[in-house]
C-alpha positions as CSV (number, residue, x, y, z in Angstrom):
1,M,-48.9,0.0,-2.6
2,Q,-51.6,-1.6,-0.4
3,L,-55.0,0.2,-0.2
4,S,-57.4,0.6,2.7
5,Q,-61.0,-0.6,2.5
6,D,-62.3,3.0,2.5
7,I,-60.4,3.8,-0.7
8,I,-61.5,0.7,-2.4
9,F,-65.2,1.1,-1.4
10,F,-65.4,4.8,-2.5
11,R,-63.8,4.0,-5.8
12,L,-66.2,1.2,-6.4
13,L,-69.2,3.3,-5.2
14,V,-68.4,6.0,-7.8
15,N,-68.7,3.4,-10.6
16,Y,-71.0,0.7,-9.4
17,P,-74.1,0.5,-7.1
18,S,-72.1,-0.7,-4.0
19,Q,-72.7,-1.1,-0.3
20,F,-70.6,-2.2,2.6
21,I,-72.2,-5.3,4.1
22,N,-69.6,-5.8,6.8
23,R,-67.1,-2.9,7.3
24,N,-63.9,-3.7,9.3
25,E,-63.1,-0.9,11.8
26,S,-59.4,-1.8,11.7
27,R,-56.9,0.2,9.6
28,K,-55.8,-2.8,7.7
29,R,-54.6,-2.4,4.0
30,Y,-54.9,-4.9,1.2
31,S,-52.7,-6.1,-1.7
32,Y,-53.6,-6.2,-5.4
33,P,-57.0,-7.6,-6.3
34,I,-57.4,-11.2,-7.6
35,I,-60.4,-13.1,-8.9
36,Y,-61.3,-16.0,-6.7
37,E,-60.0,-19.4,-7.7
38,A,-60.1,-22.6,-5.5
39,G,-56.7,-23.3,-3.9
40,V,-55.3,-19.7,-4.4
41,D,-53.9,-18.0,-1.3
42,L,-56.4,-15.2,-0.5
43,T,-54.7,-13.8,2.6
44,D,-54.3,-10.0,2.6
45,H,-55.8,-9.5,-0.9
46,V,-58.9,-8.0,-2.3
47,I,-60.9,-10.9,-3.6
48,V,-63.4,-10.4,-6.4
49,I,-65.9,-13.2,-6.0
50,H,-69.5,-14.3,-7.0
51,S,-72.0,-14.3,-4.1
52,D,-72.5,-18.0,-4.5
53,D,-68.9,-18.8,-4.1
54,L,-68.6,-16.4,-1.2
55,A,-71.3,-18.1,0.7
56,V,-69.6,-21.5,0.4
57,L,-66.2,-20.1,1.1
58,L,-67.2,-18.3,4.3
59,E,-68.6,-21.4,5.8
60,R,-65.1,-22.7,6.0
61,G,-63.8,-19.6,7.8
62,G,-60.3,-18.3,8.2
63,F,-60.5,-15.4,5.8
64,E,-60.6,-12.5,8.3
65,R,-57.5,-10.9,6.7
66,S,-59.1,-10.6,3.2
67,L,-61.5,-8.1,1.8
68,F,-64.2,-9.5,-0.5
69,V,-65.8,-7.6,-3.4
70,C,-68.9,-9.7,-4.0
71,I,-71.0,-9.7,-7.2
72,G,-74.6,-10.9,-7.2
73,N,-77.2,-11.5,-4.5
74,N,-76.7,-10.3,-1.0
75,P,-75.2,-13.3,1.0
76,D,-76.3,-14.0,4.6
77,L,-73.3,-12.8,6.6
78,K,-72.6,-13.0,10.3
79,P,-71.1,-10.1,12.3
80,D,-67.8,-11.8,12.8
81,M,-67.3,-12.3,9.0
82,P,-64.5,-10.5,7.1
83,P,-65.3,-7.2,5.4
84,V,-67.5,-7.5,2.3
85,I,-68.3,-4.9,-0.3
86,M,-71.5,-5.8,-2.2
87,I,-72.2,-5.0,-5.9
88,E,-75.7,-6.2,-6.6
89,E,-75.8,-5.8,-10.4
90,N,-74.7,-8.7,-12.5
91,I,-71.3,-7.4,-13.7
92,P,-68.6,-9.7,-15.1
93,L,-65.9,-10.4,-12.4
94,I,-63.1,-9.6,-14.8
95,S,-64.6,-6.1,-15.3
96,V,-64.6,-5.3,-11.6
97,N,-61.2,-6.8,-11.2
98,N,-59.7,-4.7,-14.0
99,F,-61.3,-1.6,-12.5
100,L,-59.7,-2.4,-9.2
101,I,-56.3,-3.1,-10.8
102,K,-56.5,0.3,-12.5
103,T,-57.3,1.9,-9.2
104,Y,-54.3,0.2,-7.6
105,D,-52.1,1.4,-10.4
106,E,-53.3,5.0,-10.0
107,F,-52.4,5.0,-6.3
108,E,-49.1,3.3,-7.0
109,K,-48.2,6.2,-9.4
110,W,-49.4,8.7,-6.8
111,D,-47.1,7.1,-4.1
112,D,-44.2,7.0,-6.6
113,S,-44.7,10.7,-7.4
114,L,-44.8,11.6,-3.7
115,N,-41.5,9.7,-3.2
116,N,-40.0,11.4,-6.2
117,V,-40.8,14.8,-4.7
118,I,-39.0,13.8,-1.4
119,S,-36.0,12.2,-3.1
120,K,-35.4,15.2,-5.3
121,G,-36.0,17.8,-2.7
122,G,-39.2,19.2,-4.2
123,S,-41.6,21.7,-2.7
124,F,-44.8,21.4,-0.6
125,Q,-46.7,22.6,-3.7
126,D,-45.2,19.7,-5.6
127,L,-46.6,17.3,-3.0
128,V,-50.0,18.9,-3.3
129,N,-49.9,18.7,-7.1
130,C,-49.4,15.0,-6.9
131,C,-52.8,14.6,-5.4
132,E,-54.7,15.9,-8.4
133,P,-55.3,12.5,-10.1
134,I,-56.7,10.8,-7.0
135,L,-58.4,13.6,-5.1
136,H,-61.1,15.9,-6.6
137,E,-61.8,17.7,-3.3
138,P,-59.8,20.9,-2.5
139,I,-56.7,20.2,-0.4
140,A,-54.3,22.6,1.2
141,I,-51.3,22.7,3.6
142,I,-51.7,25.4,6.2
143,D,-49.0,26.6,8.6
144,K,-49.3,27.3,12.3
145,D,-50.1,31.0,11.6
146,F,-53.0,29.9,9.4
147,R,-51.4,30.8,6.1
148,V,-51.8,28.6,3.1
149,V,-48.4,27.1,2.2
150,A,-49.6,25.1,-0.8
151,E,-53.1,24.3,-2.3
152,S,-54.6,22.5,-5.1
153,E,-56.2,24.2,-8.1
154,Q,-59.7,23.2,-6.6
155,A,-58.8,25.0,-3.4
156,K,-57.7,28.2,-5.2
157,K,-61.1,28.3,-6.9
158,L,-63.2,27.4,-3.8
159,D,-64.5,30.8,-2.8
160,Y,-64.9,32.0,-6.4
161,D,-67.0,28.9,-7.2
162,N,-69.3,29.8,-4.3
163,E,-69.7,33.3,-5.9
164,S,-68.9,35.1,-2.6
165,E,-69.2,38.8,-2.8
166,E,-67.6,39.4,0.6
167,E,-64.7,41.9,0.5
168,D,-62.4,39.4,2.3
169,A,-63.1,36.6,-0.1
170,S,-59.9,35.0,-1.2
171,P,-58.7,31.6,-2.4
172,D,-57.7,30.6,1.2
173,N,-60.5,32.3,3.1
174,S,-62.4,29.1,3.8
175,Y,-59.3,27.6,5.4
176,A,-58.9,30.6,7.6
177,M,-62.5,30.3,8.8
178,V,-61.8,26.8,10.0
179,I,-59.5,28.3,12.7
180,N,-61.8,31.2,13.5
181,E,-64.7,29.0,14.3
182,T,-62.8,26.5,16.5
183,D,-60.8,26.7,19.7
184,P,-57.2,26.6,18.4
185,R,-56.0,25.0,21.7
186,D,-58.3,22.0,21.1
187,I,-57.4,21.2,17.5
188,K,-53.6,21.9,17.9
189,N,-53.3,18.9,20.2
190,K,-55.1,16.4,18.0
191,L,-53.0,13.5,16.7
192,D,-55.6,11.8,14.5
193,S,-57.8,13.3,11.8
194,Y,-60.7,15.6,12.8
195,I,-63.8,17.2,11.2
196,L,-64.3,20.9,11.5
197,P,-67.2,23.2,10.3
198,A,-66.2,25.5,7.3
199,K,-67.9,27.9,5.1
200,N,-70.0,26.0,2.5
201,G,-69.1,22.6,3.8
202,R,-66.8,20.9,6.3
203,H,-63.1,20.2,6.6
204,I,-61.2,17.1,7.5
205,G,-57.9,18.0,9.0
206,R,-54.7,16.4,10.2
207,N,-52.0,18.2,12.3
208,I,-48.3,18.3,11.5
209,F,-45.9,18.3,14.4
210,Y,-42.2,19.0,14.5
211,R,-40.2,18.2,17.5
212,N,-43.5,17.7,19.4
213,E,-44.6,21.2,18.5
214,F,-47.6,22.1,16.3
215,A,-46.3,23.2,12.9
216,G,-49.5,23.3,10.8
217,R,-52.1,21.1,9.2
218,I,-53.4,19.4,6.1
219,A,-57.0,20.2,5.3
220,V,-59.4,18.8,2.7
221,H,-62.6,20.6,2.1
222,L,-65.7,18.3,1.9
223,R,-68.2,20.0,-0.4
224,S,-70.7,17.2,0.0
225,D,-71.8,15.0,2.8
226,G,-71.5,11.3,3.1
227,E,-69.5,8.8,5.1
228,P,-67.8,7.1,2.1
229,L,-66.3,10.4,0.9
230,E,-65.2,11.4,4.4
231,N,-63.5,8.0,4.9
232,Y,-61.9,8.2,1.5
233,C,-60.5,11.6,2.1
234,N,-59.3,10.6,5.5
235,A,-57.4,7.7,4.0
236,I,-55.8,10.0,1.4
237,I,-54.9,12.5,4.2
238,V,-53.3,9.9,6.4
239,H,-51.0,8.6,3.6
240,F,-50.3,12.1,2.3
241,H,-49.5,13.3,5.9
242,T,-46.4,11.0,6.0
243,Y,-44.8,12.7,3.0
244,V,-45.6,16.2,4.2
245,V,-43.9,15.4,7.5
246,K,-40.9,13.9,5.7
247,L,-40.4,17.1,3.6
248,Y,-41.0,19.3,6.7
249,N,-38.2,17.4,8.5
250,E,-35.9,18.2,5.6
251,F,-36.8,21.8,5.4
252,S,-37.6,22.5,9.1
253,S,-40.0,25.2,8.0
254,F,-43.0,26.2,5.9
255,E,-41.8,29.7,5.4
256,V,-41.0,30.1,1.7
257,R,-37.5,31.7,1.9
258,E,-36.4,29.4,4.8
259,A,-37.8,26.3,3.1
260,S,-36.2,27.2,-0.2
261,A,-32.9,27.6,1.6
262,N,-33.4,24.2,3.2
263,R,-34.3,22.7,-0.2
264,L,-31.0,23.9,-1.6
265,A,-29.2,22.6,1.5
266,T,-30.8,19.1,0.9
267,F,-29.5,19.2,-2.7
268,L,-26.0,20.1,-1.4
269,R,-26.0,17.3,1.0
270,N,-27.2,14.9,-1.8
271,K,-24.4,16.2,-4.0
272,L,-21.8,15.6,-1.3
273,N,-23.1,12.0,-1.0
274,N,-22.7,11.6,-4.8
275,K,-26.4,11.5,-5.6
276,R,-27.4,12.7,-9.0
277,I,-29.6,15.9,-9.2
278,S,-30.9,17.1,-12.5
279,E,-29.8,20.5,-13.9
280,K,-33.4,21.7,-13.8
281,L,-33.8,21.1,-10.1
282,W,-30.4,22.7,-9.4
283,E,-31.5,25.8,-11.3
284,E,-34.8,26.0,-9.6
285,A,-33.3,25.6,-6.1
286,F,-30.7,28.3,-6.7
287,A,-33.2,30.6,-8.4
288,E,-35.5,30.3,-5.2
289,N,-32.6,31.8,-3.2
290,G,-31.8,34.5,-5.8
291,W,-28.6,32.7,-6.9
292,D,-27.3,31.2,-10.1
293,K,-25.7,27.7,-9.9
294,N,-22.9,29.0,-12.0
295,N,-21.9,31.8,-9.5
296,R,-18.6,31.8,-7.8
297,F,-18.8,30.2,-4.3
298,L,-16.6,29.7,-1.3
299,L,-17.2,26.9,1.2
300,V,-16.4,27.2,4.9
301,Q,-16.4,24.4,7.5
302,F,-16.6,25.1,11.2
303,L,-15.4,22.7,13.9
304,P,-15.0,23.3,17.6
305,H,-11.4,23.6,18.9
306,S,-10.5,20.6,21.1
307,L,-11.5,22.3,24.4
308,N,-14.8,23.7,23.1
309,D,-17.9,21.9,24.1
310,L,-20.2,23.5,21.5
311,S,-22.4,21.0,19.7
312,V,-23.0,20.9,16.0
313,R,-26.5,22.3,16.6
314,D,-25.2,25.1,18.7
315,I,-22.6,26.1,16.1
316,Y,-25.4,26.0,13.4
317,T,-27.7,28.2,15.4
318,N,-25.0,30.6,16.3
319,I,-24.2,31.1,12.6
320,L,-27.8,31.6,11.7
321,N,-28.1,34.2,14.4
322,Y,-24.9,36.0,13.4
323,K,-24.6,35.8,9.6
324,T,-27.6,38.1,8.8
325,D,-25.8,41.1,10.1
326,T,-22.4,40.4,8.7
327,A,-20.4,40.6,5.5
328,W,-21.3,36.9,4.8
329,N,-25.1,37.3,4.9
330,E,-25.3,36.1,1.3
331,S,-24.7,32.5,2.4
332,L,-26.3,29.2,3.1
333,C,-25.6,27.3,6.3
334,F,-26.3,23.6,6.5
335,I,-25.2,20.5,8.4
336,Y,-23.5,17.5,6.7
337,R,-22.3,14.5,8.6
338,E,-22.1,16.3,11.9
339,R,-20.1,19.2,10.3
340,V,-21.4,22.7,9.9
341,L,-20.8,24.1,6.4
342,L,-21.3,27.7,5.1
343,L,-21.7,28.2,1.4
344,I,-20.9,31.9,0.5
345,N,-21.9,33.4,-2.8
346,M,-18.8,35.3,-3.9
347,E,-20.6,37.2,-6.6
348,R,-21.7,39.6,-3.8
349,F,-18.1,40.5,-3.2
350,P,-15.8,42.5,-5.6
351,R,-12.8,40.4,-5.0
352,Y,-11.9,37.1,-3.4
353,D,-9.7,38.5,-0.7
354,N,-12.4,40.8,0.6
355,P,-11.1,42.0,4.0
356,E,-14.6,42.5,5.5
357,L,-15.6,39.0,4.6
358,F,-12.6,37.3,6.2
359,E,-12.6,39.6,9.1
360,A,-16.2,38.5,9.9
361,L,-15.3,34.9,9.5
362,G,-12.3,35.3,11.8
363,D,-14.1,37.3,14.5
364,F,-16.9,34.7,14.6
365,S,-14.6,31.8,14.7
366,K,-12.4,33.3,17.4
367,S,-15.4,34.5,19.6
368,N,-17.0,31.0,19.4
369,H,-13.7,29.1,19.8
370,L,-14.0,27.5,16.5
371,A,-11.7,26.4,13.7
372,A,-12.8,27.5,10.2
373,G,-11.4,25.8,7.1
374,I,-11.9,27.8,3.9
375,S,-11.8,26.4,0.4
376,R,-10.7,27.9,-2.8
377,V,-13.3,29.9,-4.8
378,F,-15.1,27.5,-7.2
379,V,-17.6,27.9,-10.0
380,G,-20.7,25.6,-10.1
381,M,-21.5,22.5,-8.0
382,K,-19.2,20.3,-10.0
383,Y,-16.4,21.2,-7.5
384,L,-18.5,21.1,-4.3
385,R,-17.0,17.8,-3.2
386,S,-13.4,18.9,-3.7
387,A,-14.2,22.2,-1.9
388,Y,-15.5,20.2,1.0
389,E,-12.2,18.2,1.1
390,Q,-10.2,21.4,0.9
391,T,-12.0,22.7,4.1
392,K,-11.1,19.5,5.9
393,T,-7.5,19.7,4.8
394,A,-7.2,23.4,5.8
395,I,-8.5,22.6,9.3
396,E,-6.3,19.5,9.7
397,Y,-3.1,21.2,8.6
398,G,-3.9,24.6,10.1
399,T,-4.8,23.4,13.6
400,T,-1.6,21.3,13.6
401,D,0.8,24.0,12.4
402,H,-0.9,27.0,14.0
403,P,-3.1,25.8,16.8
404,S,-3.7,29.4,18.2
405,D,-5.3,30.6,14.9
406,S,-9.0,30.3,14.0
407,C,-9.2,30.7,10.2
408,F,-7.3,28.5,7.8
409,L,-7.2,28.9,4.1
410,F,-6.6,25.8,1.9
411,E,-4.6,28.0,-0.5
412,K,-1.9,28.4,2.2
413,Y,-1.7,24.6,2.8
414,A,-2.2,23.3,-0.8
415,L,1.6,22.9,-1.4
416,E,2.1,21.2,2.0
417,Y,-0.8,18.9,1.2
418,M,0.7,18.1,-2.3
419,L,4.1,17.3,-0.8
420,R,2.7,15.2,2.0
421,N,0.7,13.1,-0.4
422,C,2.8,12.9,-3.6
423,I,5.1,10.2,-2.2
424,G,2.1,7.8,-1.9
425,S,3.1,4.6,-0.1
426,Y,6.8,5.2,-0.4
427,E,9.1,6.4,2.4
428,S,10.8,9.7,1.7
429,D,14.2,8.1,1.1
430,E,12.5,5.7,-1.4
431,I,11.2,8.5,-3.7
432,C,13.3,11.6,-3.2
433,S,16.3,12.4,-5.3
434,S,19.1,9.9,-4.7
435,K,21.5,12.7,-5.4
436,L,20.2,14.6,-2.4
437,L,20.4,11.5,-0.3
438,T,24.0,11.0,-1.3
439,L,24.9,14.5,0.0
440,I,23.0,13.9,3.3
441,Q,24.9,10.6,3.8
442,Y,28.2,12.3,3.0
443,D,27.5,15.1,5.4
444,R,26.8,12.6,8.2
445,E,29.9,10.7,7.6
446,K,32.3,13.6,7.0
447,G,30.7,16.4,9.0
448,T,30.3,18.6,6.0
449,D,27.4,21.0,5.1
450,Y,26.9,20.2,1.4
451,Y,23.1,19.6,1.7
452,K,22.6,22.8,3.6
453,T,24.6,24.7,1.0
454,L,22.6,23.3,-1.8
455,Y,19.2,23.9,0.0
456,T,20.2,27.5,0.6
457,Y,21.2,27.9,-3.0
458,F,17.7,26.7,-4.0
459,R,16.0,29.1,-1.5
460,C,18.0,32.0,-2.9
461,R,16.8,31.2,-6.4
462,Y,20.3,30.1,-7.5
463,N,21.8,33.4,-6.6
464,A,25.4,32.5,-5.4
465,V,26.1,35.9,-3.8
466,E,22.9,35.8,-1.7
467,A,23.4,32.2,-0.8
468,A,27.0,32.8,0.4
469,K,25.8,35.8,2.4
470,Q,23.1,33.7,4.2
471,L,25.6,30.9,4.9
472,F,28.1,33.5,6.3
473,I,30.9,32.3,4.0
474,N,32.8,34.1,1.2
475,R,32.0,33.5,-2.5
476,S,35.1,31.5,-3.2
477,T,34.2,29.1,-0.4
478,F,30.6,28.8,-1.7
479,H,31.9,28.1,-5.3
480,Y,34.3,25.5,-4.0
481,R,31.4,23.7,-2.2
482,L,29.2,23.9,-5.2
483,E,31.9,22.3,-7.3
484,R,32.2,19.4,-4.7
485,I,28.5,19.0,-4.7
486,Q,28.6,18.5,-8.5
487,E,31.4,16.1,-8.2
488,L,29.7,14.0,-5.5
489,A,26.1,14.1,-6.7
490,K,26.5,14.7,-10.5
491,I,23.7,17.4,-10.5
492,D,22.9,19.1,-13.8
493,F,21.8,22.6,-12.8
494,N,20.9,23.4,-16.4
495,S,18.1,20.8,-16.4
496,D,14.6,22.2,-15.4
497,D,13.3,18.9,-14.6
498,E,16.2,18.0,-12.3
499,R,16.1,21.4,-10.5
500,L,12.3,20.9,-10.0
501,Y,12.8,17.3,-8.7
502,L,15.6,18.5,-6.3
503,A,13.4,21.3,-5.0
504,I,10.4,19.0,-4.3
505,S,12.7,16.4,-2.7
506,C,14.1,19.2,-0.4
507,K,10.6,20.1,0.7
508,I,9.7,16.5,1.4
509,L,12.8,15.8,3.3
510,E,12.4,18.9,5.3
511,Q,8.8,17.9,6.3
512,S,9.9,14.3,7.2
513,Q,12.9,15.7,9.0
514,D,15.0,12.9,7.4
515,I,17.8,15.5,7.0
516,R,18.5,15.6,10.7
């Protein structure tokens, strides 16, 4: 992680008698510190150097992209020289360099912890907690309605530390007063950081926008004056702001219930993308929604019918507006790869085939001209991916076989899916029972109905009387045909494996229409 000159200067100032001789007004950042040596590339680095060496070096010029930390006497610098932080005490270069490396390491860990919160779908409070090692000033995230979303321990104690005896004193009272003393229309439009008056100090704030709308702000309470502290906190807030915006884009809200739902939705998308999520994070995310990760769930996928021009976002919005008043209000709606998914907690229903639940799904799908694919009930997130594939299969098969319907249960198409896919890369006549193929070929050549007779026999569960009745022939004719079938195909009706193979083959041939 590269650091700004304001972070470096403030950290040095806390430990050494330091001053900025030539501060660069740009927002440039610098890489890890190095002790000056002749011939070493100094570009973009923090250079720890003795004042005598710096004076000679700067005469040559060309070091505008470096930040120098100078030890010793104050050199004679011109205004166009690169930024220089001066430490006038005679301190070993190696000590200063080690201190700076330690500072860089601390900020590297801070950045890693922020990234970790984002990648694992953590909370806004998790982000704030990450700031504790590098920021001793109170910091908080405040939503557009002036409510504290997350705050540091220092912020929680702020008013109590000031021993306020006012009745309205609260851990977030000072943050609310920032808004009360300032024109909201003015600060809500600010893109950069700003300073505002606050009780017992000042605030430095930075706004958070979502889809060009003001969503809230980050605020750091400055309990003491001084430009170095203000610049340091501003540098912290600028970097921190990036991660808060990233997390807000994931959750689309600061509201706890909505944010926790979106946190779980993020985990579900990650799971569908085969990203690993720890059991602890799963449990926390489900608990935030009042669920248990080992509950029974049902996954529903919604897609527009071919003539429907509803966008994915329209479908998502319609579900959010509809589900709170229906039998499937105990659910979580989220978007994955331009598909709208609804995860329903089946623990809220006494049985799987709850008529109220499926009636609500059917009514919603029909009224919005959607196709809904419904998975089997599953337990735990281990089966989320397979449930997702089931919803896709249900829609694919359902809309093909019953295009006028709206709801399609995978359970009804599981056998058809199995039959269509069990032959793999083979053609049906390459894998189905050769005995059936023999009968089909004989029928084509001789004009007989032996295959139809056998298939009817299967469908009647090997009941000869019922099969003869459905074929409109007498029993003696049926038995004659059955004898001829055994002679031609050599079928062993006493073998369970053969009977199963013949039944599956019949289904495959029926689907492929190879019997016609």
